[in-house]
C-alpha positions in Angstrom: -10.0 19.1 21.8 -10.2 19.0 18.0 -8.2 16.5 16.2 -5.1 17.7 14.3 -4.7 16.4 10.8 -1.5 16.0 8.9 -1.3 18.1 5.7 1.4 19.4 3.3 2.6 22.7 4.5 2.4 24.1 1.0 0.6 22.7 -2.0 2.7 22.7 -5.1 0.2 23.4 -7.8 2.8 23.4 -10.5 3.9 19.8 -9.7 2.3 16.9 -11.5 0.7 14.4 -9.1 2.3 11.0 -8.7 1.2 7.5 -8.0 2.8 5.9 -4.9 3.3 2.1 -4.9 4.2 0.6 -1.5 5.4 -3.0 -1.2 4.7 -4.2 2.3 6.4 -7.1 4.1 6.0 -8.4 7.6 9.1 -6.8 9.2 12.2 -7.7 11.0 14.2 -6.7 14.1 17.0 -4.2 13.6 19.6 -6.5 15.0 19.9 -10.1 16.2 20.0 -9.1 19.8 17.6 -9.7 22.8 16.9 -5.9 23.1 16.1 -5.5 19.4 13.9 -8.7 19.5 12.1 -7.4 22.5 11.1 -4.2 20.8 10.1 -6.0 17.6 8.1 -8.8 19.3 6.3 -6.3 21.5 5.0 -4.5 18.4 4.3 -7.6 16.4 2.6 -9.6 19.2 0.5 -6.6 20.4 -1.4 -6.6 17.1 -4.9 -7.9 17.8 -4.9 -9.4 14.3 -2.0 -11.6 15.2 -3.1 -12.8 18.6 -6.9 -12.9 19.1 -7.1 -13.1 22.9 -8.8 -10.8 25.4 -6.5 -7.7 25.4 -6.0 -7.6 29.2 -5.2 -11.3 29.5 -2.8 -11.2 26.5 -1.1 -8.1 27.8 -0.3 -10.0 31.1 1.0 -13.1 29.2 3.0 -11.0 26.7 4.7 -8.7 29.1 4.8 -11.0 32.1 6.1 -14.2 30.3 6.8 -14.1 26.6 8.9 -10.9 26.4 11.0 -12.0 29.3 11.9 -15.4 27.7 11.4 -15.4 23.9 13.7 -12.4 22.9 16.9 -14.3 23.9 15.9 -17.5 22.1 14.7 -15.6 19.0 18.0 -13.5 18.9 20.0 -16.8 18.8 17.9 -18.0 15.9 18.2 -14.7 14.0 22.0 -14.7 14.5 22.2 -18.0 12.7 20.8 -16.5 9.5 21.8 -12.8 9.8 23.8 -11.8 6.8 26.6 -9.3 6.0 23.9 -6.7 5.1 21.6 -7.5 7.9 18.3 -9.4 8.1 17.7 -11.7 5.1 14.1 -10.6 4.8 15.1 -6.9 4.7 17.9 -7.5 2.2 15.6 -9.5 -0.1 12.7 -7.1 0.2 14.8 -4.1 -0.6 16.3 -5.9 -3.7 12.8 -6.9 -4.8 11.5 -3.3 -4.4 14.5 -2.0 -6.4 13.8 -4.5 -9.2 10.1 -3.5 -9.3 11.0 0.2 -9.3 13.4 -0.3 -12.2 10.9 -2.3 -14.3 8.1 0.3 -13.7 10.4 3.2 -14.6 10.9 1.6 -18.0 7.2 1.8 -18.7 5.9 4.8 -16.7 9.0 7.0 -16.3 8.9 9.8 -13.7 5.3 9.3 -12.6 5.5 6.5 -10.0 7.2 6.5 -6.6 8.0 3.0 -5.4 8.8 2.3 -1.7 9.2 -0.5 0.7 7.4 -0.6 4.1 7.3 -3.1 6.9 4.2 -3.7 9.0 6.3 -4.0 12.1 9.6 -2.4 12.7 11.3 -0.1 10.1 10.7 1.4 7.6 7.3 1.8 9.2 4.2 2.2 7.1 3.4 5.6 8.6 6.8 7.0 7.8 6.8 5.7 4.3 3.4 7.1 3.5 4.4 10.6 4.8 7.5 10.6 2.6 5.3 9.8 -0.4 2.9 12.5 0.6 5.8 15.0 0.6 6.8 13.7 -2.8 3.4 14.8 -4.2 1.7 11.4 -4.3 -2.1 11.7 -4.6 -2.9 8.1 -5.3 -1.7 5.0 -3.4 -1.4 1.4 -4.4 -0.6 -0.9 -1.5 1.0 -4.2 -2.4 1.2 -6.7 0.5 3.8 -9.3 -0.1 1.5 -12.2 1.1 0.4 -14.6 -1.7 -2.4 -16.0 0.5 -4.8 -13.7 2.4 -5.0 -13.8 6.1 -6.4 -11.2 8.5 -3.1 -11.5 10.4 -1.1 -10.5 7.4 -2.9 -8.6 4.5 -5.7 -7.6 6.9 -3.1 -6.1 9.3 -1.4 -4.2 6.5 -4.8 -2.6 5.7 -5.1 -1.6 9.4 -1.6 0.0 9.4 -2.4 2.0 6.3 -5.8 3.1 7.5 -4.5 4.1 11.0 -2.1 6.5 9.3 -4.5 7.9 6.7 -7.2 8.7 9.2 -4.8 11.4 10.4 -4.4 13.0 7.0 -6.2 16.1 6.0 -6.1 15.2 2.3 -6.6 11.4 2.0 -5.3 10.0 -1.3 -7.1 7.7 -3.6 -6.3 4.2 -2.4 -6.2 0.7 -3.8 -5.2 -2.3 -1.6 -4.2 -5.4 -3.5 -5.2 -8.8 -2.0 -4.2 -12.4 -2.5 -2.4 -13.7 -5.6 -2.4 -17.3 -4.4 -3.7 -18.7 -7.8 -2.2 -16.1 -10.1 -0.8 -18.0 -13.1 2.4 -15.9 -13.0 2.9 -16.7 -9.3 2.3 -20.4 -9.7 4.6 -20.5 -12.8 7.4 -18.6 -11.0 7.3 -21.0 -8.0 7.1 -24.1 -10.2 10.0 -22.9 -12.4 12.1 -22.2 -9.3 11.5 -25.8 -8.1 12.3 -27.2 -11.6 15.5 -25.0 -11.8 16.6 -26.2 -8.3 16.0 -29.9 -9.2 17.9 -29.4 -12.5 21.0 -28.3 -10.6 20.8 -30.3 -7.4 18.8 -33.4 -8.3 15.2 -34.3 -7.8 14.0 -35.5 -4.4 11.7 -38.4 -3.7 9.1 -36.1 -2.1 8.3 -32.4 -2.3 6.9 -30.8 0.8 5.0 -27.5 0.3 5.1 -25.7 3.6 3.0 -22.7 4.7 3.1 -20.7 7.9 0.5 -22.0 10.3 -2.4 -20.3 12.0 -4.7 -21.3 14.9 -7.5 -23.6 13.8 -10.0 -21.3 15.4 -9.0 -18.5 13.0 -9.8 -20.7 10.0 -13.1 -21.7 11.6 -14.0 -18.0 12.1 -13.9 -17.5 8.3 -10.3 -16.6 7.4 -9.7 -17.9 3.8 -6.0 -18.6 4.3 -6.3 -22.4 4.8 -8.3 -22.9 1.5 -6.0 -20.6 -0.4 -2.9 -22.5 0.8 -4.4 -25.7 -0.4 -5.2 -24.2 -3.8 -1.7 -22.9 -4.2 -0.2 -26.3 -3.3 -2.5 -28.1 -5.7 -1.7 -25.8 -8.6 2.0 -26.0 -8.0 1.8 -29.8 -8.0 -0.3 -29.8 -11.2 2.2 -27.4 -12.9 5.0 -29.8 -12.1 2.9 -32.9 -13.1 3.6 -34.5 -9.7 1.8 -37.7 -8.7 -0.1 -37.8 -5.5 2.6 -39.6 -3.7 5.3 -37.2 -4.9 4.2 -34.2 -2.9 2.4 -33.1 0.3 1.6 -29.9 2.1 1.9 -29.0 5.8 2.0 -26.0 8.1 4.9 -24.7 10.2 5.7 -22.1 12.9 3.2 -23.2 15.5 3.1 -21.0 18.5 1.3 -21.6 21.9 -0.8 -24.5 23.1 -3.9 -24.1 20.9 -4.5 -26.4 18.0 -3.2 -25.0 14.7 -3.8 -26.0 11.1 -2.6 -29.5 10.4 -0.6 -31.4 9.4 2.4 -29.9 11.3 5.7 -29.7 9.4 7.6 -30.7 12.5 5.7 -33.9 12.9 5.9 -34.8 9.2 9.7 -34.3 9.2 9.9 -36.8 12.0 7.6 -39.3 10.3 8.7 -39.2 6.7 12.0 -41.2 7.0 9.9 -44.0 8.6 7.6 -43.9 5.6 10.6 -44.5 3.3 11.3 -40.9 2.2 15.1 -40.4 2.3 15.5 -37.4 0.2 13.1 -34.5 0.7 12.7 -31.0 -0.9 10.9 -28.3 1.0 9.5 -25.1 -0.6 7.6 -22.3 1.3 5.5 -20.5 -1.3 3.7 -18.4 1.3 6.9 -16.4 1.9 7.7 -13.8 -0.8 11.2 -13.5 0.7 13.4 -15.7 2.8 13.3 -15.0 6.5 13.7 -16.7 9.9 10.9 -19.1 9.2 12.4 -20.4 6.0 16.2 -20.2 6.7 16.3 -21.2 10.3 13.2 -23.1 11.0 13.3 -25.2 7.8 16.8 -25.1 6.3 18.6 -25.5 9.6 16.2 -26.9 12.3 14.0 -28.8 9.9 16.9 -30.3 8.2 18.5 -31.4 11.5 15.2 -33.0 12.6 14.7 -34.9 9.3 18.3 -36.2 9.4 18.0 -37.3 13.1 14.8 -39.2 12.2 16.7 -41.2 9.6 16.4 -39.1 6.5 19.5 -38.8 4.3 19.0 -35.4 2.7 16.8 -32.3 3.0 17.0 -29.5 0.4 15.4 -26.2 1.1 14.3 -24.5 -2.2 14.7 -20.7 -1.7 11.9 -18.2 -1.9 11.5 -16.1 -5.0 13.2 -13.1 -3.3 14.4 -10.7 -6.0 14.2 -13.2 -8.8 13.3 -11.5 -12.1 10.2 -13.6 -12.4 9.1 -12.4 -9.0 9.6 -8.7 -9.9 7.8 -9.2 -13.2 4.9 -10.8 -11.4 4.4 -7.8 -9.2 5.0 -5.3 -12.0 2.2 -7.0 -13.9 -0.1 -6.9 -10.9 0.7 -3.2 -10.3 0.0 -2.2 -13.9 -3.2 -4.2 -14.0 -4.6 -2.7 -10.7 -3.5 0.8 -11.4 -5.2 0.9 -14.7 -7.5 3.9 -15.1 -5.4 6.3 -13.0 -3.9 9.2 -14.9 -0.3 8.4 -14.0 -0.6 5.1 -15.9 -1.5 5.8 -19.5 -3.2 2.9 -21.4 -0.3 2.6 -23.9 2.2 2.4 -21.1 0.2 -0.4 -19.3 -0.1 -2.4 -22.5 3.5 -2.0 -23.4 4.6 -4.5 -20.8 5.0 -7.8 -22.6 5.8 -10.7 -20.3 7.3 -13.7 -22.1 6.0 -16.7 -20.3 5.5 -20.2 -21.8 2.2 -21.8 -20.8 4.1 -25.0 -19.6 7.9 -24.8 -19.8 9.3 -28.0 -21.3 11.5 -28.7 -18.2 8.4 -28.5 -16.0 6.0 -30.5 -18.2 8.4 -33.5 -18.2 9.2 -33.6 -14.5 6.4 -35.9 -13.6 8.0 -38.8 -15.5 11.6 -37.8 -15.2 14.4 -39.5 -13.3 14.5 -39.1 -9.5 
């Protein structure tokens, strides 16, 4: 049987082609309920990029054990952070997409369609791409919202896009953005958010820079994530002029019995009070938007663990979410990477002037400031 390809029913030759920009985040369940979590986790944990075990063995473990136990526990955790408008990750991702769309429309009016997709759950990548196809999009720029590259995140987004496009009769021109872990605008936005938080709430004795973990074997197999996390953390500390004993980095969200990247956040939160750290700030620059891993794992469970170990105060510094600096960062990346495509005229791309000090005064002085 020949393969059926998806194509537009009628080509509108009198319509100007458009550029489609798709911001992609991880995804979220539709509700904080066991049934919704079971559907979401089944899709997420079935991705071979996420769990690199023999498929048959993992299918038995996933459906025989994990999906029978974990959905109820995860639903309770999601309920603790679920907002009036739903999942915090979805709310923040939509707001960021709206901000990027508004900024782009100022510089390239009427020629770019901006959409949000999720790798798992809704809105699904396939559905979003088909809507853009119907909108006359002939070029696609995919923007994974993962500052550090990992096969389990950015690589999986590429898989999702390619799986859909291999069914299209007319495949659009395609550009897939990668990591931005050392982009000066990204480092500056994170450092400024920390400085702004400390200016309002007071500076802590130690800053913990926390990243999502991954199995050690994945790093040893050649995934660059570990090295990019270290570079991000170092650049943030340098931007804030922090001494070596004023910051550290660690990895959170360990899952399963295998060894993961170390040090583990959970162990460090238990140990820090005994090392004399009473007031701790935690920032998670690997997450573009706040989600379960930041709001529940760090701001709730992590805080409780630190206090029970003898700490006096733990402050979670929010992700960039829909902050203007975050939107500007992605607009700048989009304009830079879409250069040369007809929808983006050179004068429009050069019209975006981003006012950014090299080292803001409040950041440059933090290294020797009061604590």
